[in-house]
DONU-482750 format. One record per residue (C-alpha): residue in one letter; x, y, z. Coordinates in steps of 0.5 Angstrom, whole numbers, plus 500, padded with zeros to 3 digits. Each point is the difference from the previous one (the first is absolute). Example, Ala and Ser with C-alpha at 12.3 -4.5 7.8 and 13.67 -1.06 7.14 Angstrom:
<pts>
+------+-----+-----+-----+
: rest :   X :   Y :   Z :
+------+-----+-----+-----+
:    A : 525 : 491 : 516 :
:    S : 502 : 507 : 498 :
+------+-----+-----+-----+
</pts>
This chain:
<pts>
+------+-----+-----+-----+
: rest :   X :   Y :   Z :
+------+-----+-----+-----+
:    X : 377 : 244 : 066 :
:    X : 506 : 495 : 503 :
:    X : 499 : 493 : 499 :
:    X : 500 : 499 : 508 :
:    X : 494 : 505 : 500 :
:    X : 496 : 496 : 494 :
:    X : 501 : 494 : 504 :
:    X : 497 : 502 : 506 :
:    X : 494 : 503 : 496 :
:    X : 499 : 494 : 496 :
:    X : 500 : 496 : 507 :
:    X : 495 : 505 : 503 :
:    X : 496 : 500 : 493 :
:    X : 499 : 492 : 501 :
:    X : 498 : 500 : 507 :
:    X : 495 : 505 : 499 :
:    X : 496 : 494 : 496 :
:    X : 500 : 496 : 506 :
:    X : 495 : 504 : 503 :
:    X : 492 : 499 : 500 :
:    X : 494 : 504 : 502 :
:    X : 499 : 501 : 507 :
:    X : 507 : 498 : 502 :
:    X : 504 : 504 : 506 :
:    X : 507 : 500 : 498 :
:    X : 506 : 503 : 504 :
:    X : 506 : 502 : 496 :
:    X : 507 : 500 : 503 :
:    X : 506 : 505 : 499 :
:    X : 504 : 499 : 493 :
:    X : 497 : 497 : 494 :
:    X : 493 : 500 : 503 :
:    X : 499 : 507 : 501 :
:    X : 500 : 500 : 492 :
:    X : 494 : 496 : 499 :
:    X : 494 : 505 : 501 :
:    X : 502 : 503 : 494 :
:    X : 498 : 494 : 496 :
:    X : 494 : 498 : 504 :
:    X : 494 : 501 : 495 :
:    X : 495 : 506 : 502 :
:    X : 494 : 498 : 503 :
:    X : 502 : 493 : 501 :
:    X : 498 : 500 : 507 :
:    X : 507 : 498 : 504 :
:    X : 501 : 503 : 507 :
:    X : 507 : 502 : 501 :
:    X : 502 : 500 : 507 :
:    X : 506 : 503 : 504 :
:    X : 502 : 499 : 507 :
:    X : 501 : 507 : 502 :
:    X : 492 : 500 : 499 :
:    X : 497 : 501 : 493 :
:    X : 495 : 496 : 497 :
:    X : 499 : 502 : 493 :
:    X : 506 : 502 : 497 :
:    X : 501 : 502 : 493 :
:    X : 505 : 501 : 495 :
:    X : 506 : 506 : 501 :
:    X : 497 : 507 : 499 :
:    X : 503 : 505 : 495 :
:    X : 506 : 504 : 502 :
:    X : 496 : 506 : 501 :
:    X : 495 : 496 : 504 :
:    X : 505 : 497 : 505 :
:    X : 497 : 501 : 508 :
:    X : 506 : 497 : 504 :
:    X : 494 : 499 : 506 :
:    X : 497 : 495 : 495 :
:    X : 506 : 494 : 500 :
:    X : 500 : 493 : 500 :
:    X : 504 : 496 : 505 :
:    X : 506 : 500 : 495 :
:    X : 500 : 508 : 501 :
:    X : 498 : 501 : 493 :
:    X : 494 : 505 : 498 :
:    X : 493 : 496 : 498 :
:    X : 493 : 502 : 498 :
:    X : 494 : 498 : 503 :
:    X : 495 : 496 : 497 :
:    X : 492 : 502 : 501 :
:    X : 498 : 497 : 506 :
:    X : 507 : 499 : 503 :
:    X : 501 : 500 : 508 :
:    X : 506 : 503 : 504 :
:    X : 501 : 497 : 507 :
:    X : 505 : 499 : 505 :
:    X : 506 : 495 : 499 :
:    X : 497 : 496 : 506 :
:    X : 494 : 499 : 496 :
:    X : 504 : 498 : 494 :
:    X : 504 : 495 : 503 :
:    X : 493 : 497 : 503 :
:    X : 498 : 499 : 493 :
:    X : 506 : 496 : 499 :
:    X : 501 : 496 : 506 :
:    X : 492 : 499 : 499 :
:    X : 501 : 496 : 494 :
:    X : 496 : 506 : 496 :
:    X : 506 : 501 : 494 :
:    X : 499 : 495 : 494 :
:    X : 506 : 501 : 497 :
:    X : 507 : 503 : 502 :
:    X : 505 : 502 : 495 :
:    X : 507 : 500 : 503 :
:    X : 507 : 502 : 497 :
:    X : 506 : 495 : 502 :
:    X : 507 : 499 : 500 :
:    X : 499 : 492 : 500 :
:    X : 495 : 495 : 499 :
:    X : 501 : 492 : 501 :
:    X : 498 : 494 : 496 :
:    X : 494 : 499 : 505 :
:    X : 498 : 508 : 499 :
:    X : 503 : 502 : 507 :
:    X : 502 : 508 : 500 :
:    X : 506 : 504 : 502 :
:    X : 498 : 507 : 499 :
:    X : 502 : 504 : 506 :
:    X : 508 : 499 : 502 :
:    X : 507 : 499 : 497 :
:    X : 505 : 497 : 505 :
:    X : 505 : 505 : 501 :
:    X : 496 : 506 : 499 :
:    X : 496 : 505 : 504 :
:    X : 494 : 497 : 502 :
:    X : 494 : 505 : 501 :
:    X : 495 : 495 : 501 :
:    X : 495 : 495 : 497 :
:    X : 494 : 505 : 499 :
:    X : 493 : 498 : 498 :
:    X : 502 : 494 : 497 :
:    X : 500 : 496 : 506 :
:    X : 493 : 501 : 501 :
:    X : 498 : 500 : 492 :
:    X : 504 : 493 : 499 :
:    X : 495 : 496 : 505 :
:    X : 494 : 504 : 499 :
:    X : 499 : 501 : 493 :
:    X : 496 : 494 : 496 :
:    X : 505 : 500 : 494 :
:    X : 507 : 503 : 500 :
:    X : 503 : 502 : 493 :
:    X : 507 : 502 : 499 :
:    X : 503 : 505 : 495 :
:    X : 507 : 500 : 499 :
:    X : 505 : 500 : 495 :
:    X : 503 : 494 : 498 :
:    X : 507 : 501 : 502 :
:    X : 504 : 505 : 505 :
:    X : 505 : 505 : 497 :
:    X : 506 : 495 : 501 :
:    X : 496 : 495 : 495 :
:    X : 498 : 495 : 505 :
:    X : 493 : 497 : 500 :
:    X : 495 : 502 : 505 :
:    X : 496 : 494 : 499 :
:    X : 505 : 495 : 505 :
:    X : 500 : 493 : 502 :
:    X : 500 : 502 : 507 :
:    X : 499 : 507 : 503 :
:    X : 507 : 503 : 503 :
:    X : 497 : 507 : 502 :
:    X : 495 : 500 : 506 :
:    X : 493 : 497 : 499 :
:    X : 494 : 505 : 500 :
:    X : 495 : 495 : 503 :
:    X : 498 : 493 : 500 :
:    X : 495 : 501 : 494 :
:    X : 502 : 499 : 493 :
:    X : 499 : 504 : 494 :
:    X : 494 : 497 : 495 :
:    X : 503 : 504 : 494 :
:    X : 507 : 503 : 498 :
:    X : 500 : 504 : 494 :
:    X : 507 : 503 : 497 :
:    X : 501 : 503 : 494 :
:    X : 502 : 493 : 497 :
:    X : 494 : 496 : 502 :
:    X : 494 : 498 : 505 :
:    X : 501 : 495 : 505 :
:    X : 495 : 496 : 504 :
:    X : 502 : 496 : 506 :
:    X : 496 : 494 : 499 :
:    X : 501 : 494 : 506 :
:    X : 506 : 504 : 502 :
:    X : 504 : 500 : 494 :
:    X : 501 : 506 : 495 :
:    X : 496 : 499 : 493 :
:    X : 501 : 505 : 494 :
:    X : 493 : 502 : 498 :
:    X : 502 : 505 : 495 :
:    X : 506 : 502 : 496 :
:    X : 501 : 507 : 498 :
:    X : 500 : 501 : 492 :
:    X : 507 : 503 : 500 :
:    X : 503 : 494 : 504 :
:    X : 502 : 493 : 498 :
:    X : 499 : 494 : 505 :
:    X : 507 : 499 : 500 :
:    X : 502 : 507 : 502 :
:    X : 495 : 500 : 506 :
:    X : 503 : 493 : 502 :
:    X : 507 : 503 : 500 :
:    X : 498 : 506 : 504 :
:    X : 497 : 496 : 505 :
:    X : 503 : 496 : 506 :
:    X : 494 : 497 : 503 :
:    X : 497 : 494 : 496 :
:    X : 493 : 501 : 497 :
:    X : 495 : 496 : 496 :
:    X : 497 : 502 : 493 :
:    X : 493 : 500 : 500 :
:    X : 497 : 497 : 494 :
:    X : 498 : 504 : 496 :
:    X : 504 : 505 : 501 :
:    X : 497 : 507 : 499 :
:    X : 504 : 506 : 497 :
:    X : 498 : 507 : 502 :
+------+-----+-----+-----+
</pts>
């Protein structure tokens, strides 16, 4: 398994620890789609997909894939007992009505204040913002899942966004393979540091200014 894949799985595993029984959680594209595999069976978390699913389970074995049962990311999914299937209009009614407890989104950039850019890169073809424009203002809590740096080595945690913003609401929690950040009082705070990363390393790889929690946890 490549380092990139291991990093993505590590992020997904850490975010799964944030969910509590009874939560309705929407998972965006990219790293968030890996999260179901790390949710404890029977935990009572209800995974939502904007194409019209509530009660998604982990990916099925290859021999049981049913392409009529997919998430909004077009990935095959299983259905937990009691799952519901409904129209996308009803699904977005749930989102816009404030019935999603947590949304987990991938991102291209996150600013010092927690502002998110996840739908367009200037100078490239733009397909549209998708469901993020509803999820960002509609969810009660936003968690961002992203690798710490881009392919060119540049930091994805930036002072100010240089890509178009997704919405006015800001992320409360940002999880990378190197650390876990909160956005307290409009500033990034490093709450947890990966066991295989030093404070000096994460500072060197992060453009955004951030404070360090006391005590700083390891994970």
